[in-house]
MIDOSE-1310 file (N, C-alpha, C; in nm, 2 decimals, decimal comma, always signed):
residues 225
mknn	+0,06/-0,13/-0,01/+0,00/-0,02/+0,01/+0,09/+0,11/+0,01; +0,22/+0,13/-0,01/+0,32/+0,22/+0,05/+0,30/+0,31/-0,10; +0,28/+0,42/-0,07/+0,28/+0,55/-0,21/+0,16/+0,52/-0,29; +0,03/+0,46/-0,26/-0,06/+0,42/-0,34/-0,15/+0,56/-0,28
rwhi	-0,23/+0,63/-0,35/-0,31/+0,72/-0,38/-0,47/+0,70/-0,39; -0,53/+0,72/-0,28/-0,67/+0,69/-0,31/-0,76/+0,77/-0,35; -0,88/+0,79/-0,44/-0,94/+0,87/-0,46/-1,10/+0,84/-0,49; -1,17/+0,88/-0,39/-1,31/+0,85/-0,40/-1,42/+0,92/-0,48
lpdp	-1,48/+0,86/-0,61/-1,58/+0,95/-0,69/-1,68/+0,89/-0,67; -1,79/+0,95/-0,72/-1,94/+0,91/-0,66/-1,99/+0,79/-0,74; -1,98/+0,76/-0,87/-2,04/+0,66/-0,96/-1,94/+0,61/-1,05; -1,95/+0,49/-1,12/-1,88/+0,45/-1,23/-1,88/+0,52/-1,35
qtla	-1,95/+0,60/-1,36/-1,95/+0,71/-1,46/-1,85/+0,78/-1,44; -1,84/+0,87/-1,32/-1,75/+0,94/-1,30/-1,59/+0,89/-1,26; -1,59/+0,80/-1,26/-1,46/+0,69/-1,27/-1,40/+0,67/-1,40; -1,49/+0,65/-1,50/-1,45/+0,65/-1,62/-1,41/+0,76/-1,69
etaa	-1,48/+0,87/-1,66/-1,45/+1,01/-1,71/-1,32/+1,06/-1,63; -1,27/+1,03/-1,51/-1,18/+1,07/-1,46/-1,06/+1,00/-1,53; -1,08/+0,86/-1,53/-0,96/+0,78/-1,58/-0,93/+0,83/-1,73; -1,02/+0,81/-1,80/-0,97/+0,87/-1,93/-0,92/+0,99/-1,94
kiie	-0,93/+1,09/-1,88/-0,87/+1,22/-1,88/-0,71/+1,20/-1,83; -0,72/+1,10/-1,71/-0,56/+1,10/-1,67/-0,48/+1,02/-1,78; -0,52/+0,89/-1,86/-0,50/+0,84/-1,97/-0,44/+0,95/-2,07; -0,53/+1,03/-2,11/-0,53/+1,14/-2,18/-0,38/+1,21/-2,16
ecsq	-0,39/+1,25/-2,01/-0,29/+1,38/-2,04/-0,17/+1,26/-2,01; -0,17/+1,16/-1,96/-0,03/+1,08/-1,93/+0,02/+1,05/-2,08; -0,06/+1,03/-2,20/-0,06/+1,01/-2,31/+0,03/+1,14/-2,38; -0,01/+1,25/-2,36/+0,03/+1,38/-2,38/+0,19/+1,43/-2,33
salt	+0,18/+1,36/-2,20/+0,32/+1,40/-2,16/+0,44/+1,29/-2,23; +0,38/+1,15/-2,26/+0,47/+1,04/-2,31/+0,52/+1,11/-2,45; +0,40/+1,16/-2,52/+0,45/+1,17/-2,66/+0,51/+1,34/-2,68; +0,50/+1,39/-2,57/+0,60/+1,52/-2,56/+0,74/+1,49/-2,58
ekga	+0,76/+1,40/-2,43/+0,90/+1,35/-2,40/+0,98/+1,28/-2,49; +0,91/+1,18/-2,53/+0,98/+1,09/-2,63/+0,90/+1,03/-2,77; +0,78/+1,11/-2,78/+0,74/+1,08/-2,90/+0,68/+0,95/-2,90; +0,64/+0,86/-2,84/+0,58/+0,74/-2,82/+0,48/+0,75/-2,64
fkiv	+0,38/+0,62/-2,67/+0,31/+0,57/-2,57/+0,28/+0,45/-2,56; +0,31/+0,38/-2,47/+0,24/+0,23/-2,45/+0,16/+0,22/-2,34; +0,03/+0,16/-2,32/-0,04/+0,13/-2,25/-0,12/+0,00/-2,24; -0,09/-0,08/-2,12/-0,17/-0,18/-2,08/-0,29/-0,18/-2,06
lagg	-0,41/-0,24/-2,12/-0,54/-0,20/-2,11/-0,60/-0,34/-2,01; -0,71/-0,32/-1,97/-0,81/-0,40/-1,87/-0,93/-0,44/-1,92; -1,00/-0,54/-1,92/-1,09/-0,57/-1,94/-1,21/-0,52/-1,83; -1,36/-0,56/-1,83/-1,48/-0,49/-1,76/-1,53/-0,42/-1,82
ttpe	-1,63/-0,37/-1,76/-1,76/-0,27/-1,78/-1,72/-0,14/-1,76; -1,66/-0,08/-1,66/-1,57/+0,04/-1,64/-1,46/+0,07/-1,73; -1,37/-0,03/-1,77/-1,29/+0,02/-1,86/-1,35/+0,03/-2,00; -1,45/-0,03/-2,02/-1,55/-0,04/-2,19/-1,59/+0,12/-2,16
kiyq	-1,64/+0,18/-2,07/-1,66/+0,33/-2,05/-1,58/+0,41/-2,08; -1,41/+0,37/-2,05/-1,32/+0,43/-2,05/-1,29/+0,47/-2,18; -1,26/+0,36/-2,26/-1,23/+0,37/-2,40/-1,34/+0,39/-2,48; -1,45/+0,40/-2,47/-1,55/+0,49/-2,54/-1,54/+0,65/-2,51
hlak	-1,46/+0,69/-2,41/-1,43/+0,84/-2,40/-1,31/+0,86/-2,49; -1,20/+0,74/-2,46/-1,07/+0,76/-2,57/-1,11/+0,77/-2,72; -1,22/+0,71/-2,75/-1,24/+0,71/-2,89/-1,26/+0,86/-2,94; -1,28/+0,92/-2,84/-1,31/+1,08/-2,91/-1,23/+1,19/-2,88
iktd	-1,08/+1,15/-2,82/-1,00/+1,26/-2,79/-0,92/+1,27/-2,93; -0,84/+1,42/-2,92/-0,76/+1,43/-3,04/-0,62/+1,39/-3,00; -0,55/+1,32/-3,06/-0,40/+1,29/-3,05/-0,34/+1,21/-3,15; -0,21/+1,19/-3,14/-0,14/+1,12/-3,26/-0,16/+0,98/-3,22
wscw	-0,25/+0,92/-3,28/-0,27/+0,80/-3,26/-0,14/+0,71/-3,31; -0,06/+0,74/-3,44/+0,00/+0,68/-3,45/+0,16/+0,65/-3,39; +0,14/+0,71/-3,27/+0,24/+0,69/-3,16/+0,21/+0,64/-3,04; +0,08/+0,56/-3,03/+0,02/+0,49/-2,93/+0,05/+0,30/-2,96
siyf	+0,10/+0,26/-2,86/+0,12/+0,11/-2,87/+0,03/+0,04/-2,78; -0,05/-0,05/-2,80/-0,16/-0,07/-2,71/-0,12/-0,23/-2,67; -0,11/-0,29/-2,56/-0,11/-0,40/-2,47/-0,21/-0,44/-2,40; -0,21/-0,57/-2,36/-0,35/-0,60/-2,27/-0,28/-0,68/-2,14
gder	-0,33/-0,67/-2,05/-0,31/-0,74/-1,89/-0,31/-0,86/-1,90; -0,44/-0,91/-1,96/-0,46/-1,05/-1,96/-0,57/-1,06/-2,04; -0,61/-1,22/-2,08/-0,69/-1,27/-2,17/-0,73/-1,41/-2,15; -0,87/-1,43/-2,19/-0,94/-1,55/-2,20/-0,87/-1,64/-2,32
clpi	-0,89/-1,78/-2,28/-0,84/-1,88/-2,41/-0,95/-1,88/-2,47; -0,99/-1,79/-2,54/-1,12/-1,83/-2,64/-1,09/-1,82/-2,76; -1,18/-1,83/-2,89/-1,14/-1,83/-3,00/-1,11/-1,66/-3,00; -1,06/-1,65/-3,16/-0,99/-1,51/-3,16/-1,08/-1,41/-3,18
ddpq	-1,21/-1,44/-3,24/-1,31/-1,33/-3,25/-1,42/-1,32/-3,16; -1,40/-1,42/-3,02/-1,49/-1,46/-2,92/-1,52/-1,30/-2,83; -1,66/-1,25/-2,85/-1,69/-1,17/-2,78/-1,65/-1,14/-2,65; -1,62/-1,24/-2,56/-1,61/-1,23/-2,43/-1,44/-1,17/-2,39
rnsi	-1,36/-1,18/-2,52/-1,22/-1,13/-2,53/-1,18/-1,01/-2,50; -1,10/-0,98/-2,41/-1,09/-0,82/-2,35/-1,04/-0,77/-2,49; -0,97/-0,79/-2,61/-0,90/-0,78/-2,72/-1,05/-0,69/-2,80; -1,15/-0,82/-2,80/-1,25/-0,78/-2,86/-1,30/-0,63/-2,83
math	-1,35/-0,67/-2,71/-1,44/-0,52/-2,64/-1,35/-0,41/-2,67; -1,20/-0,41/-2,64/-1,18/-0,31/-2,68/-1,16/-0,22/-2,81; -1,18/-0,33/-2,89/-1,16/-0,29/-3,05/-1,31/-0,26/-3,05; -1,38/-0,31/-3,04/-1,55/-0,25/-3,07/-1,57/-0,11/-3,00
swlk	-1,53/-0,11/-2,87/-1,56/+0,00/-2,83/-1,45/+0,14/-2,83; -1,32/+0,12/-2,89/-1,22/+0,21/-2,91/-1,14/+0,20/-3,03; -1,08/+0,08/-3,02/-0,97/+0,10/-3,12/-0,99/+0,09/-3,28; -1,12/+0,00/-3,32/-1,17/+0,04/-3,42/-1,22/+0,18/-3,49
hvsi	-1,21/+0,25/-3,38/-1,26/+0,38/-3,43/-1,16/+0,49/-3,45; -1,05/+0,44/-3,44/-0,95/+0,57/-3,42/-0,79/+0,48/-3,51; -0,70/+0,60/-3,54/-0,64/+0,53/-3,65/-0,48/+0,48/-3,62; -0,50/+0,40/-3,47/-0,37/+0,33/-3,43/-0,32/+0,22/-3,54
penn	-0,21/+0,24/-3,56/-0,16/+0,13/-3,68/-0,21/-0,01/-3,63; -0,23/-0,11/-3,71/-0,26/-0,24/-3,66/-0,14/-0,31/-3,60; +0,01/-0,27/-3,61/+0,12/-0,33/-3,58/+0,13/-0,28/-3,41; +0,08/-0,17/-3,42/+0,11/-0,09/-3,23/-0,02/-0,19/-3,18
ihpi	-0,08/-0,23/-3,21/-0,19/-0,31/-3,14/-0,13/-0,45/-3,10; -0,12/-0,50/-2,97/-0,07/-0,64/-2,98/-0,14/-0,72/-2,85; -0,25/-0,76/-2,93/-0,32/-0,88/-2,86/-0,25/-0,98/-2,79; -0,32/-1,06/-2,71/-0,25/-1,20/-2,66/-0,30/-1,28/-2,76
pael	-0,22/-1,38/-2,79/-0,27/-1,47/-2,86/-0,33/-1,59/-2,80; -0,41/-1,56/-2,70/-0,47/-1,66/-2,60/-0,57/-1,79/-2,67; -0,60/-1,77/-2,84/-0,67/-1,88/-2,88/-0,54/-2,00/-2,86; -0,41/-1,97/-2,87/-0,32/-2,08/-2,89/-0,31/-2,16/-2,77
gpea	-0,40/-2,15/-2,64/-0,40/-2,19/-2,53/-0,26/-2,15/-2,41; -0,28/-2,18/-2,29/-0,20/-2,09/-2,21/-0,08/-2,09/-2,23; +0,00/-2,19/-2,22/+0,13/-2,22/-2,25/+0,22/-2,10/-2,34; +0,12/-2,17/-2,47/+0,20/-2,11/-2,61/+0,18/-1,97/-2,62
aaqr	+0,05/-1,92/-2,57/+0,06/-1,74/-2,62/+0,14/-1,69/-2,47; +0,16/-1,75/-2,34/+0,22/-1,69/-2,25/+0,39/-1,67/-2,33; +0,41/-1,78/-2,36/+0,59/-1,83/-2,43/+0,56/-1,71/-2,54; +0,49/-1,68/-2,66/+0,47/-1,56/-2,72/+0,44/-1,43/-2,70
yage	+0,40/-1,41/-2,61/+0,38/-1,26/-2,57/+0,48/-1,22/-2,51; +0,54/-1,31/-2,41/+0,63/-1,28/-2,34/+0,77/-1,20/-2,40; +0,77/-1,20/-2,56/+0,87/-1,14/-2,62/+0,83/-1,01/-2,66; +0,71/-1,01/-2,65/+0,64/-0,91/-2,70/+0,66/-0,76/-2,59
iesa	+0,62/-0,86/-2,46/+0,59/-0,77/-2,35/+0,78/-0,70/-2,32; +0,90/-0,83/-2,33/+1,00/-0,77/-2,27/+1,05/-0,66/-2,34; +1,01/-0,67/-2,49/+1,05/-0,53/-2,58/+0,99/-0,42/-2,55; +0,89/-0,41/-2,48/+0,81/-0,28/-2,47/+0,83/-0,25/-2,34
lpfd	+0,86/-0,32/-2,22/+0,90/-0,26/-2,07/+1,00/-0,12/-2,12; +0,99/-0,06/-2,00/+0,91/+0,00/-1,94/+0,71/+0,02/-2,00; +0,62/+0,03/-1,93/+0,50/+0,09/-1,97/+0,51/+0,22/-1,93; +0,42/+0,32/-2,00/+0,42/+0,43/-1,97/+0,27/+0,44/-1,87
lvll	+0,18/+0,34/-1,89/+0,06/+0,34/-1,81/+0,00/+0,19/-1,80; -0,01/+0,13/-1,71/-0,12/-0,01/-1,68/-0,25/+0,06/-1,63; -0,36/+0,00/-1,68/-0,48/+0,01/-1,65/-0,51/-0,09/-1,59; -0,56/-0,12/-1,49/-0,64/-0,24/-1,37/-0,75/-0,25/-1,30
gmge	-0,82/-0,34/-1,32/-0,93/-0,36/-1,22/-0,92/-0,42/-1,10; -1,01/-0,46/-1,04/-1,00/-0,55/-0,90/-1,12/-0,64/-0,90; -1,14/-0,78/-0,90/-1,23/-0,85/-0,86/-1,27/-0,84/-0,73; -1,38/-0,94/-0,70/-1,49/-0,94/-0,54/-1,36/-1,01/-0,48
dght	-1,27/-1,09/-0,52/-1,20/-1,18/-0,44/-1,05/-1,12/-0,44; -1,03/-0,99/-0,48/-0,91/-0,91/-0,49/-0,80/-0,95/-0,59; -0,86/-1,04/-0,72/-0,76/-1,06/-0,79/-0,76/-0,93/-0,88; -0,65/-0,95/-1,01/-0,62/-0,83/-1,08/-0,56/-0,91/-1,21
aslf	-0,61/-0,82/-1,33/-0,57/-0,90/-1,46/-0,64/-1,05/-1,43; -0,54/-1,16/-1,46/-0,57/-1,32/-1,41/-0,51/-1,35/-1,33; -0,46/-1,29/-1,23/-0,38/-1,32/-1,11/-0,46/-1,32/-0,98; -0,51/-1,46/-0,96/-0,59/-1,50/-0,85/-0,54/-1,54/-0,74
pgqh	-0,60/-1,51/-0,62/-0,56/-1,54/-0,46/-0,53/-1,71/-0,48; -0,43/-1,76/-0,41/-0,41/-1,86/-0,40/-0,32/-1,93/-0,51; -0,33/-1,90/-0,63/-0,25/-1,93/-0,73/-0,11/-1,89/-0,70; -0,03/-2,00/-0,77/+0,14/-1,94/-0,79/+0,18/-1,96/-0,91
hntt	+0,27/-1,87/-0,94/+0,34/-1,88/-1,05/+0,48/-1,85/-1,07; +0,55/-1,88/-1,18/+0,72/-1,87/-1,18/+0,71/-1,72/-1,18; +0,82/-1,65/-1,08/+0,82/-1,52/-1,03/+0,92/-1,44/-1,14; +0,99/-1,55/-1,23/+1,06/-1,48/-1,34/+0,98/-1,47/-1,46
elvh	+0,87/-1,52/-1,46/+0,81/-1,49/-1,58/+0,74/-1,37/-1,62; +0,74/-1,31/-1,73/+0,67/-1,18/-1,73/+0,54/-1,19/-1,81; +0,50/-1,32/-1,84/+0,37/-1,34/-1,87/+0,31/-1,51/-1,83; +0,22/-1,51/-1,77/+0,20/-1,64/-1,69/+0,06/-1,71/-1,77
pvhe	+0,11/-1,84/-1,80/-0,02/-1,94/-1,83/-0,11/-1,94/-1,71; -0,23/-1,95/-1,72/-0,34/-1,97/-1,59/-0,42/-2,08/-1,61; -0,44/-2,17/-1,54/-0,52/-2,29/-1,55/-0,61/-2,28/-1,42; -0,75/-2,31/-1,41/-0,80/-2,33/-1,32/-0,83/-2,22/-1,24
apkp	-0,89/-2,09/-1,33/-0,91/-1,98/-1,26/-1,06/-1,99/-1,22; -1,07/-1,96/-1,10/-1,19/-1,97/-1,02/-1,33/-1,91/-1,11; -1,30/-1,82/-1,19/-1,38/-1,76/-1,31/-1,40/-1,82/-1,43; -1,49/-1,82/-1,51/-1,49/-1,90/-1,61/-1,44/-1,77/-1,74
pper	-1,36/-1,83/-1,83/-1,32/-1,98/-1,86/-1,20/-1,97/-1,78; -1,15/-2,15/-1,76/-1,07/-2,14/-1,64/-0,92/-2,13/-1,69; -0,93/-2,12/-1,84/-0,78/-2,12/-1,87/-0,77/-1,97/-1,93; -0,65/-1,91/-1,92/-0,64/-1,78/-1,92/-0,47/-1,74/-1,94
vsls	-0,44/-1,59/-2,00/-0,33/-1,58/-2,00/-0,29/-1,44/-1,94; -0,18/-1,42/-1,85/-0,17/-1,31/-1,77/-0,04/-1,25/-1,76; -0,05/-1,11/-1,77/+0,10/-1,03/-1,76/+0,13/-1,08/-1,59; +0,27/-1,09/-1,56/+0,28/-1,09/-1,43/+0,31/-0,99/-1,33
leal	+0,32/-0,99/-1,22/+0,36/-0,89/-1,13/+0,45/-0,79/-1,16; +0,57/-0,89/-1,19/+0,71/-0,81/-1,27/+0,65/-0,72/-1,40; +0,61/-0,77/-1,49/+0,55/-0,69/-1,56/+0,46/-0,56/-1,56; +0,35/-0,61/-1,47/+0,27/-0,51/-1,46/+0,31/-0,38/-1,36
nnsn	+0,40/-0,44/-1,28/+0,49/-0,30/-1,19/+0,57/-0,21/-1,23; +0,61/-0,31/-1,37/+0,72/-0,20/-1,47/+0,64/-0,10/-1,53; +0,58/+0,01/-1,47/+0,50/+0,09/-1,54/+0,50/+0,23/-1,46; +0,56/+0,34/-1,52/+0,57/+0,46/-1,48/+0,43/+0,51/-1,40
tvii	+0,29/+0,47/-1,45/+0,17/+0,53/-1,42/+0,11/+0,38/-1,38; +0,02/+0,36/-1,28/-0,06/+0,27/-1,27/-0,20/+0,27/-1,21; -0,35/+0,30/-1,28/-0,44/+0,33/-1,27/-0,52/+0,22/-1,20; -0,59/+0,18/-1,08/-0,67/+0,08/-1,04/-0,81/+0,14/-1,03
lvag	-0,92/+0,07/-1,08/-1,05/+0,12/-1,11/-1,11/+0,04/-1,04; -1,20/+0,05/-0,88/-1,28/-0,01/-0,85/-1,42/+0,01/-0,81; -1,52/-0,04/-0,87/-1,67/+0,00/-0,88/-1,76/-0,12/-0,83; -1,81/-0,03/-0,74/-1,96/-0,14/-0,67/-1,92/-0,18/-0,54
aakr	-2,03/-0,22/-0,52/-2,04/-0,27/-0,35/-1,98/-0,40/-0,29; -1,98/-0,48/-0,44/-1,98/-0,62/-0,41/-1,80/-0,60/-0,40; -1,73/-0,52/-0,41/-1,58/-0,48/-0,43/-1,53/-0,48/-0,30; -1,66/-0,40/-0,19/-1,62/-0,33/-0,05/-1,52/-0,43/+0,03
kavq	-1,56/-0,54/+0,06/-1,49/-0,63/+0,15/-1,35/-0,65/+0,07; -1,35/-0,67/-0,02/-1,18/-0,69/-0,08/-1,10/-0,56/-0,08; -1,17/-0,42/-0,09/-1,08/-0,31/-0,05/-1,06/-0,32/+0,11; -1,14/-0,34/+0,16/-1,10/-0,37/+0,30/-0,99/-0,46/+0,33
qwqa	-0,99/-0,54/+0,30/-0,89/-0,65/+0,30/-0,77/-0,60/+0,24; -0,76/-0,54/+0,12/-0,64/-0,45/+0,05/-0,60/-0,36/+0,17; -0,68/-0,28/+0,21/-0,64/-0,19/+0,30/-0,57/-0,21/+0,46; -0,60/-0,33/+0,46/-0,57/-0,43/+0,59/-0,43/-0,48/+0,54
dedl	-0,36/-0,46/+0,42/-0,24/-0,56/+0,39/-0,28/-0,70/+0,40; -0,37/-0,75/+0,36/-0,42/-0,88/+0,35/-0,35/-0,93/+0,23; -0,31/-1,04/+0,23/-0,22/-1,13/+0,07/-0,34/-1,17/-0,03; -0,37/-1,03/-0,09/-0,40/-1,04/-0,24/-0,37/-1,00/-0,33
pias	-0,37/-1,07/-0,46/-0,29/-1,02/-0,57/-0,28/-0,89/-0,58; -0,40/-0,80/-0,61/-0,42/-0,66/-0,59/-0,33/-0,60/-0,52; -0,28/-0,64/-0,40/-0,20/-0,55/-0,32/-0,04/-0,57/-0,33; +0,01/-0,65/-0,45/+0,15/-0,66/-0,48/+0,15/-0,59/-0,61
ihgr	+0,07/-0,50/-0,65/+0,08/-0,39/-0,75/+0,09/-0,29/-0,69; +0,20/-0,21/-0,74/+0,25/-0,08/-0,69/+0,33/-0,01/-0,80; +0,38/-0,03/-0,90/+0,40/+0,03/-1,06/+0,54/+0,06/-0,98; +0,62/+0,18/-1,05/+0,74/+0,21/-1,03/+0,70/+0,34/-0,91
ngce	+0,62/+0,39/-0,95/+0,56/+0,51/-0,83/+0,44/+0,50/-0,75; +0,41/+0,39/-0,68/+0,28/+0,39/-0,62/+0,19/+0,38/-0,74; +0,06/+0,37/-0,68/-0,10/+0,34/-0,79/-0,17/+0,47/-0,77; -0,27/+0,51/-0,85/-0,37/+0,59/-0,86/-0,49/+0,48/-0,84
iyld	-0,53/+0,50/-0,70/-0,67/+0,41/-0,70/-0,78/+0,49/-0,69; -0,87/+0,44/-0,79/-1,02/+0,50/-0,78/-1,13/+0,44/-0,74; -1,20/+0,46/-0,66/-1,29/+0,37/-0,59/-1,43/+0,47/-0,59; -1,55/+0,37/-0,63/-1,66/+0,48/-0,61/-1,74/+0,48/-0,47
laaq	-1,84/+0,55/-0,45/-1,89/+0,53/-0,32/-1,93/+0,42/-0,31; -1,97/+0,35/-0,38/-2,03/+0,17/-0,35/-1,92/+0,12/-0,30; -1,82/+0,12/-0,33/-1,69/+0,02/-0,28/-1,62/+0,07/-0,20; -1,65/+0,21/-0,15/-1,57/+0,23/-0,02/-1,59/+0,19/+0,11
p	-1,51/+0,13/+0,17/-1,56/+0,04/+0,28/-1,62/+0,13/+0,41
């Protein structure tokens, strides 16, 4: 929890608007400083609202590079995939070059996909911004409580996830934490207990996220303990 900054906002819509504004500001800073912006995307309903806002901003999309924090091992065009949601809500509406969009090849299965994606992640680090959510059990990306992974990996194959589908691929803590900015979004009363556990320093995956400079954590009122 060290260096984390907690922000309370009234509702998920305000959460999404605020996060979209911060992402836009971070992208402008990165583009000014180095002419490129590398972002890791999250799945879920609140991020989807963020992506709808981002589809409307004015920026040099040719300098954006898109990565994903996790993915479900489903067919490449399955609507439950995070990459498909991001494409429909944002990416297909802007002029980011196709080569700058790096979906996780989760259709290959957990091991093959993790191995292939690790090469892309290694060459991308450090990220400028990582966007994450938190589940009701304190998981983030597809890092779930009680599951153990090889700590030397940048990308993990995930089996027996407690949420369907059981097979997934996830960036590791090492990869997710190698980012200048980390934004964590938490919305809804169902998340309140996990937030309480997190603030009490219980052993949850979300509690191991710290980025390079701490995290910006945005809760809506319903999620506030």
